[in-house]
C-alpha positions as CSV (number, residue, x, y, z in Angstrom):
1,M,136.0,146.3,95.5
2,N,133.3,146.2,98.1
3,V,133.5,144.4,101.5
4,K,131.4,141.4,100.4
5,E,133.7,140.7,97.4
6,I,136.8,141.0,99.6
7,L,135.3,138.5,102.2
8,N,134.4,136.1,99.4
9,R,138.0,136.2,98.1
10,S,139.4,135.8,101.6
11,E,137.8,132.3,101.9
12,K,139.9,131.2,98.9
13,E,143.2,133.1,99.0
14,H,145.5,135.3,101.1
15,L,144.7,139.0,100.4
16,R,146.7,142.2,100.1
17,S,147.3,144.2,103.3
18,A,145.1,146.9,101.9
19,D,142.2,144.4,101.7
20,Y,142.6,143.3,105.3
21,R,142.6,147.0,106.3
22,S,139.4,147.6,104.4
23,L,137.8,144.7,106.3
24,A,139.0,146.1,109.6
25,E,137.7,149.5,108.9
26,Q,134.5,148.7,107.0
27,A,133.2,145.2,107.4
28,P,130.2,144.8,109.7
29,L,131.0,142.5,112.6
30,P,128.3,139.9,111.6
31,N,129.9,139.5,108.2
32,L,133.3,139.0,109.7
33,Q,131.9,136.4,112.0
34,V,130.3,134.4,109.2
35,T,133.5,134.4,107.1
36,A,135.8,133.5,110.1
37,D,133.4,130.7,111.1
38,K,133.5,129.3,107.6
39,I,137.3,129.2,107.7
40,R,137.2,127.5,111.1
41,Q,134.8,124.9,109.9
42,R,137.0,124.2,106.8
43,L,140.1,123.8,109.0
44,H,138.4,121.9,111.8
45,P,135.5,120.0,110.2
46,D,135.1,117.6,113.2
47,N,133.5,120.5,115.3
48,V,136.1,120.0,118.1
49,V,137.1,122.8,120.4
50,T,140.2,122.0,122.5
51,Y,141.5,123.2,125.8
52,V,144.5,122.5,128.0
53,V,145.1,122.0,131.7
54,D,148.4,123.5,132.5
55,R,150.1,126.1,134.7
56,N,152.0,129.2,133.9
57,I,155.0,129.0,136.3
58,N,156.7,132.3,136.5
59,Y,160.1,131.3,137.9
60,S,161.2,134.9,138.6
61,N,159.7,138.4,138.4
62,I,163.1,140.0,138.4
63,C,163.5,141.7,135.0
64,S,166.0,144.0,133.4
65,A,163.5,145.2,130.8
66,V,161.1,148.1,131.3
67,C,157.6,147.7,129.7
68,T,154.9,150.3,130.1
69,F,152.2,147.6,130.1
70,C,153.7,145.3,132.7
71,A,152.6,145.1,136.4
72,F,154.5,141.9,137.1
73,Y,158.2,142.8,136.8
74,R,160.5,144.0,139.6
75,M,163.8,145.6,138.8
76,P,167.0,143.9,140.0
77,G,167.6,144.7,143.6
78,S,163.9,145.2,144.4
79,S,162.8,143.8,147.8
80,E,159.8,142.4,146.0
81,G,161.8,140.4,143.5
82,Y,162.0,136.6,143.7
83,V,163.5,133.5,142.1
84,L,161.6,130.2,142.8
85,T,163.7,127.4,144.1
86,F,163.7,124.1,142.1
87,Q,161.7,122.5,145.0
88,E,159.1,125.2,144.8
89,I,158.8,124.7,141.0
90,F,158.6,120.9,141.5
91,Q,155.8,121.4,144.0
92,K,153.9,123.5,141.5
93,V,154.3,120.8,138.8
94,E,153.1,118.1,141.2
95,E,150.0,120.1,142.0
96,T,149.4,120.6,138.2
97,L,149.7,116.8,137.6
98,A,147.3,116.1,140.4
99,L,144.7,118.3,138.6
100,G,145.1,116.4,135.4
101,G,147.7,118.8,133.9
102,S,149.4,117.8,130.7
103,G,152.1,120.4,130.5
104,I,154.0,123.3,132.0
105,L,154.1,126.8,130.6
106,M,157.1,128.5,132.2
107,Q,158.2,132.1,131.7
108,G,159.9,134.7,133.8
109,G,161.4,138.1,133.7
110,L,164.7,138.9,132.0
111,H,166.9,137.9,134.9
112,P,170.3,139.5,134.6
113,S,172.4,137.0,136.5
114,L,171.0,133.4,136.4
115,P,173.4,131.3,134.4
116,L,172.3,129.3,131.4
117,E,173.2,126.1,133.3
118,W,170.4,127.0,135.8
119,Y,167.8,126.8,133.1
120,E,169.3,123.7,131.6
121,R,169.4,121.9,134.9
122,L,165.8,122.9,135.6
123,L,164.5,121.6,132.3
124,R,166.5,118.4,132.6
125,E,165.3,117.7,136.2
126,L,161.6,118.4,135.2
127,K,161.9,116.0,132.3
128,E,163.6,113.3,134.4
129,R,161.2,113.6,137.3
130,Y,157.9,114.0,135.5
131,A,158.3,113.4,131.8
132,I,156.0,116.4,131.3
133,Y,155.7,118.6,128.2
134,L,157.7,121.8,128.6
135,H,156.5,124.9,126.8
136,C,158.9,127.5,128.1
137,F,160.8,130.8,127.5
138,S,159.3,133.3,125.1
139,P,161.5,135.1,122.5
140,P,162.5,138.1,124.8
141,E,163.9,135.5,127.2
142,I,165.7,133.7,124.5
143,Y,167.1,137.0,123.1
144,A,168.2,138.0,126.6
145,F,170.1,134.6,127.0
146,T,172.0,135.3,123.8
147,Q,173.1,138.7,125.1
148,L,174.0,137.5,128.6
149,F,175.9,134.3,127.6
150,G,177.5,135.5,124.3
151,L,175.8,132.8,122.2
152,N,173.8,133.0,119.1
153,T,170.1,132.0,118.9
154,R,170.7,128.6,117.5
155,E,173.3,127.7,120.1
156,V,171.0,128.8,123.0
157,L,168.0,126.9,121.5
158,L,170.0,123.7,120.8
159,R,171.2,123.7,124.5
160,L,167.7,124.2,125.8
161,K,166.2,121.6,123.5
162,A,168.8,119.1,124.5
163,A,167.9,119.8,128.2
164,G,164.2,119.0,127.5
165,L,162.5,122.1,125.9
166,D,159.6,121.0,123.7
167,S,158.2,124.2,122.4
168,I,158.2,128.0,122.8
169,P,155.3,130.3,123.9
170,G,154.5,133.3,121.8
171,G,154.7,135.9,124.5
172,G,156.5,139.2,124.1
173,A,155.2,139.9,120.7
174,E,152.7,142.6,121.7
175,I,152.6,144.5,118.3
176,L,155.4,143.4,115.9
177,V,156.0,146.9,114.6
178,D,159.0,148.8,116.1
179,E,157.2,152.1,115.9
180,V,154.9,150.8,118.6
181,R,157.4,148.6,120.5
182,N,160.0,151.4,120.9
183,K,157.4,153.5,122.8
184,N,156.5,150.6,125.2
185,T,159.4,148.2,125.8
186,N,163.1,147.8,125.5
187,K,162.9,144.1,125.0
188,C,163.9,142.5,121.7
189,N,162.6,144.3,118.6
190,S,160.2,142.9,116.0
191,S,162.8,141.4,113.7
192,Q,164.6,139.7,116.7
193,W,161.4,138.2,117.9
194,L,160.6,136.8,114.5
195,E,164.2,135.6,113.9
196,I,164.1,133.6,117.2
197,M,160.9,131.9,116.2
198,E,162.3,131.1,112.7
199,V,165.4,129.5,114.2
200,A,163.3,127.6,116.7
201,H,161.0,126.3,114.0
202,N,163.9,125.2,111.8
203,L,165.3,123.3,114.8
204,G,162.1,121.4,115.3
205,L,160.8,123.5,118.2
206,P,157.3,124.6,117.4
207,S,155.7,127.7,119.0
208,T,152.6,129.7,119.4
209,A,152.2,133.4,118.4
210,T,150.4,136.2,120.1
211,M,149.2,139.8,119.7
212,M,148.4,142.1,122.5
213,F,146.5,145.1,121.2
214,G,145.1,148.3,122.6
215,L,148.5,150.0,123.1
216,G,147.6,153.0,121.0
217,E,148.6,151.3,117.8
218,T,146.8,151.9,114.5
219,I,144.8,149.4,112.4
220,A,147.7,149.4,109.9
221,H,150.1,148.3,112.7
222,R,147.8,145.4,113.7
223,I,147.5,144.3,110.1
224,E,151.3,144.5,109.7
225,H,151.7,142.3,112.8
226,L,149.4,139.6,111.3
227,E,151.1,139.8,108.0
228,R,154.5,139.3,109.5
229,L,153.3,136.2,111.3
230,Y,151.7,134.9,108.1
231,E,154.9,135.3,106.1
232,L,157.0,133.5,108.8
233,Q,154.5,130.7,108.9
234,R,154.6,130.4,105.1
235,R,158.3,129.8,105.4
236,T,158.4,127.5,108.4
237,G,155.0,126.1,109.3
238,G,156.1,126.2,112.9
239,F,153.3,128.2,114.6
240,L,150.8,125.9,116.3
241,A,148.4,128.6,117.3
242,F,147.7,132.3,117.4
243,I,146.4,133.9,120.6
244,P,145.2,137.6,120.5
245,W,144.3,139.5,123.7
246,T,143.7,143.0,124.8
247,L,145.9,145.2,126.9
248,Q,145.1,145.1,130.6
249,P,146.3,148.5,131.9
250,D,145.7,148.3,135.6
251,N,148.7,149.1,137.8
252,T,150.9,149.8,134.8
253,K,152.7,152.9,133.4
254,I,150.6,152.9,130.3
255,S,147.4,153.3,132.3
256,R,148.1,157.1,132.5
257,K,147.9,157.3,128.7
258,I,145.4,154.4,128.0
259,P,143.2,153.9,131.0
260,D,140.5,152.0,129.2
261,R,140.4,148.5,127.8
262,E,139.3,147.6,124.2
263,S,135.6,146.6,124.1
264,S,134.5,143.0,123.7
265,Q,133.2,143.9,120.3
266,E,136.6,145.1,119.2
267,Y,138.2,142.0,120.6
268,L,135.8,139.8,118.6
269,R,136.4,141.8,115.5
270,W,140.2,141.2,115.6
271,L,139.7,137.6,116.6
272,A,137.7,137.1,113.4
273,L,140.2,139.1,111.3
274,A,143.0,136.9,112.7
275,R,141.2,133.8,111.6
276,I,140.5,135.3,108.1
277,C,144.1,136.5,107.7
278,L,146.1,133.7,109.3
279,T,144.7,130.7,107.4
280,N,148.1,129.0,107.5
281,I,148.1,128.9,111.3
282,P,145.9,125.9,112.3
283,N,144.6,127.0,115.7
284,I,143.1,130.2,117.0
285,Q,142.7,130.5,120.8
286,V,140.3,132.8,122.6
287,S,141.5,134.8,125.6
288,W,138.8,134.1,128.2
289,L,141.4,135.3,130.8
290,T,141.1,138.9,129.5
291,Q,137.6,138.8,128.2
292,G,135.7,136.4,130.5
293,V,134.3,133.0,129.7
294,E,131.1,134.4,128.2
295,V,133.0,136.4,125.6
296,G,135.2,133.4,125.1
297,R,132.2,131.3,124.2
298,Q,131.2,133.9,121.6
299,G,134.7,133.8,120.2
300,L,134.1,130.1,119.2
301,H,131.8,131.5,116.6
302,F,134.3,134.1,115.4
303,G,136.9,131.7,114.2
304,A,138.5,130.3,117.4
305,N,138.7,126.6,117.9
306,D,140.5,126.5,121.3
307,M,139.6,127.8,124.7
308,G,143.2,127.8,126.1
309,S,144.2,126.8,129.6
310,I,142.2,126.7,132.8
311,M,145.2,128.8,134.1
312,I,145.9,127.0,137.4
313,E,148.3,129.9,138.0
314,E,148.8,133.2,136.2
315,N,150.9,136.0,137.5
316,V,151.6,138.3,134.6
317,I,148.3,139.5,133.1
318,S,146.3,139.2,136.3
319,P,148.1,142.0,138.2
320,A,147.2,144.3,135.3
321,G,143.5,143.6,135.8
322,A,142.6,140.2,134.2
323,H,140.6,138.8,137.1
324,Y,138.6,136.1,135.4
325,R,138.9,132.5,136.6
326,A,137.8,129.1,135.2
327,T,137.9,125.5,136.0
328,E,138.2,122.5,133.6
329,E,134.5,121.8,134.2
330,M,133.6,125.5,133.3
331,L,135.6,125.4,130.0
332,R,134.1,122.0,129.0
333,E,130.6,123.2,129.8
334,A,131.1,126.4,127.9
335,I,132.4,124.6,124.8
336,D,129.6,122.0,124.9
337,A,127.0,124.6,125.4
338,E,128.0,126.3,122.2
339,G,127.4,123.1,120.2
340,F,131.0,121.9,120.0
341,H,132.9,118.8,121.2
342,S,135.3,119.6,124.1
343,V,138.6,117.8,124.0
344,K,141.6,118.1,126.3
345,R,145.0,118.6,124.6
346,K,148.6,119.1,125.3
347,A,150.5,122.3,124.8
348,N,151.4,121.2,121.2
349,Y,147.7,120.8,120.4
350,V,147.9,117.0,120.3
351,R,144.6,115.7,121.6
352,L,144.6,113.6,124.8
353,E,141.1,112.2,124.3
354,E,138.6,111.4,121.6
355,A,135.7,113.7,120.8
356,V,132.5,112.6,122.5
357,E,129.2,113.0,120.7
358,I,126.9,115.5,122.4
359,G,123.6,113.7,123.3
């Protein structure tokens, strides 16, 4: 079967992994773009592209895990390690609200000694003080909590949800194939990441999903990652969005082996493939943080319908070389310039305003 026939079928049905691999290896980028854009239009016929004003508060950089691609973490005992006080976190939230923020993304390193009660009290106080949407703690953090506190995933998530947790970010996925993960991280494995998401979805905690590529993985590994997300979404429907981005290797151990970033063309290819493969995940977000706003604008024609956050603060990817910055005005202008309607949303993709016709 040729590429054109596979693309035609992909608009109507989920394909075999071998077909997606054929598209990844053989399909011209313009053909992928056309198909991904058709699928986006079918899923989002109102021509809206959303964005969010939020802040990624990294409550601690102390981490017991070792990842070859991370320039953020500090080992326990490091003089450069920190844990933010509640007052420091409250100040960051207040600054976010003053800028029109609608939620807080909060993640940290895998801290070896903070008690679960610390996290519960933080969530509870944030909810009571600000009634703000809390999108916090990626699967590696949740898995670390289960190991530290002797609780199962369901018990940990129920306690965090009761304290105010609204949804879970999709970080820590990298490539969900242990052949790749085992070479680059000692965090939770692929099955554990997926199991945490499945339990969360079944408890009414939605999440996002991610893929960081460019770690030296193969095309087959990337396809397997997408397929595992598709299958979990088929069972639970709990993924709100998928966000792919490329490895940023600066100041990391992996830079000795992989010093160069994936090209913008490779990024757009996999953005389009994600939209074509993950038809059951409603939203695809561009990563202007790693690609720049100009490539982000292009991504809106490769299947994406969301520009992500203005990133008031970001401390994890930036030290590894992601130096792009954007304001709310910049994102709105970029969206509108590409012929879409820009609409602000919350972290759960609920829109905060109506689409305004472009005059």
